[in-house]
N, C-alpha and C positions, 0 to 999 in steps of 0.2 A: 330550659338550659342552656346556658352560651357555650359556642362552639369555639377553640381558641386553635391561632392561625399563627405559624411561629417561621419567622422570616431570617434564614443566616443570607452575611453574604463574605463571602473567600476570593479573597486577593491573589491572583497568582501569577503565573510566569511564565505564558508559553512561546517556545522556542521555532524558530518562523525559519526553515531553511533552504534554500534559493538553490538551486544547481544549473548552475548556463554551460550550454552546449555550440559548439559548430554544427553537430548531427541537426537535420532540417524536421521539423516542426510533425512531418507525413510520415515521417520514417521514424523517430523517436513513439510516437502514436501505434505506430505499426506495431511498433515491439512491446510496448506495453502491451496491447489484444493477445500478441501472442504468448508471450510467459502467464496470463491475468486468466483464469476461465471467467465465463457469462452462465451470471444468477439470475435470469429472467425470473421477476416478484412473484408471477400466480405456479412454477416449476417450484421456487427453492418453498414459498409458501404449504404447495403441494405436503412438498414430501418432512419438513419440518408438521403438518397436521398426522401425518402416517403413523397407525402405531406400531410399536416396536421399542428396543431396547435403546438404551446410550451408542453400543457397539454398534446396530444397524446404523442410526441417523448418523455416526460419524462417518459408516460404511459407505452409507451412499452422499454421502454430502461429498465426499474425497470421490469418489469414481461419477456422480454427475457434473460436481461445479468448479473444480478445482483445480488450476493451471500448474504448470509447472513453477511458479513463482513462492507457491501456495497462499496464493489471493484468487476469490472469485473480482468480476466486476460486477456491481451492485445496479450501477444506475449511472451514466456519461452526458453530463449536460453540454449540450454546445453551444457555447456563449456567442460563439463567433457567426454562429449561426442568425445571431439577432445583435450586433455591438453595430457591424452596415447600415442598421437604418440609421441611426443617432452619426454617422462620420465617422466612426473607430472601425479599419479593416486591416483586423488580424484576426486569425487563429488561437482561437481562447476554447479550451475545454476543460471541463473539473468532471473528476472523478469521483465515487462513491464505492471502496473497495474495501474488501477484506475475505474473512474464512471466520463465522461459529466457533472452530474448532481451536480457533487462539483466540476469541472473543471470551470462551468461557474459560479460557486459564487468567484473565482477570477478574472478569463478574463473579468467580467464588473469591475473593477478596473482595468487591466491591461492588455494589447495584450502581451503583451511579457511574463507574466507566462505562458505563451502556449509551452516555452519553455524547464519548466521544471514538467508538467503534460502532460503525463499520470508520475508515479511516477516512477520508478524503488529500486526493491531490489537484493540484492548478498546471496542466498544457500551456503556458504561451507562446508564441510565436512571434521572434525579434523582430524587433523596430525595422530593419530594415531585411526581416527575413530571409537572415541568413543566417539558421540555426535556434534555436530555441532553450524557453530557461522552464521550471520543473522546483517548483512549489509548494510545499506541501508545511504541515507544524510539526513536530519530531512528536507521538505520541505519548510517551511516556514524562510530557511537560504538563498536556492534562489529566494523564491518568492519573498517574501515581503523585499526588498533591500534598498526601501526609508522606506517616513514617511506617508505615505495611510492607517488611523489606518482600513478603514474598507478593504483593501486587507493583512495585518498581520492576523485582526483578521478570516480573512477565511483561511488564508494560517494556523493557528493557527490549529482550527477544524480541516486542514489537517492534521495534523502535529497525533489529539491525537486520531485519527484514525487511522491512519497508524501505531500508537503506541501501540491501541489496537489489532490491529491484530496480529503485530508481538508475542504478550503478549503470546496471545490464539494460536499461532503457536510453542511457542517455551517451554513452559509451561511445567515442570514437570510433572507425575502423580501423584508425590507423593503430590506438590503442588496443582496439579488441583484437589483432595481428599480432599485437606489439606482447599480449600477454598471451596468446597460444605459440610461439615463437618459444615465450618464456619456459611454460610451460611443458611444451614438448620437449627442451634441452634439460633440463630439470629430473622428467622421464627416464632422460640417456643417459644422463648422469648416474643415477640410482639405478637403471641397471648394468652402467660397466665394474659399477661399485660392489654387485651382488658377483656379476660373474666372475671378477678377482678371489 
C-alpha cells in the first residue's frame, strides 16, 4: 500500500508593527513584566494536566498565571546576552507570551492558529541607547488568512490586546500624566453635569 503525502503552500501577508519610544529599554521591559503574569513551563504543564472541567482549568490559569494585561509570559530570550560576543552592544529581548484562554477562541475555529499563538514580541534598545523599539507581527495577519469570520473576530480581539499591552509599556511619562489628567478632567466634568 502506497502512502500519500500532500503539501499545500499558501502565501499570505504578515503585518509587522514597530513602535519606537523614548522610554528606556529597561523601563519598557519592567513595564511589560509588571503587566504580564509568569507561566514557568513546569507549573503551566502541571495545571494543564490536572483533572477537572474547562471552568476549573480557566479559573486555575487566571489565578496562577494571567497578569493585568490578560497575558502571561511563557519565555524570555535574552539575545543581548550573547550578541555582544559578535560585537553588537545592544539590549535585545524576545518574548513569547499569550493566554490559552484567548488562544482557544481561535483554535476552536482553526487548529492551525496554534502555529501563531502564543504571540512573539521583540524589544530592542535604540542604537544610541536613548529609548527602545518594540516589534511584533499583528496576530490576525498570521492567523486569520481565510474567510472564517469567527476566527477573524477572535484574532482581531487578540490584536487589540497586544496593541494595548505595547502601548502601556511604551508610553512616555509625559503622555501617561497627560492621559491621567484628561481622565480626571473628564470625571470632574461628569460629576458637575450629574450634580446640576
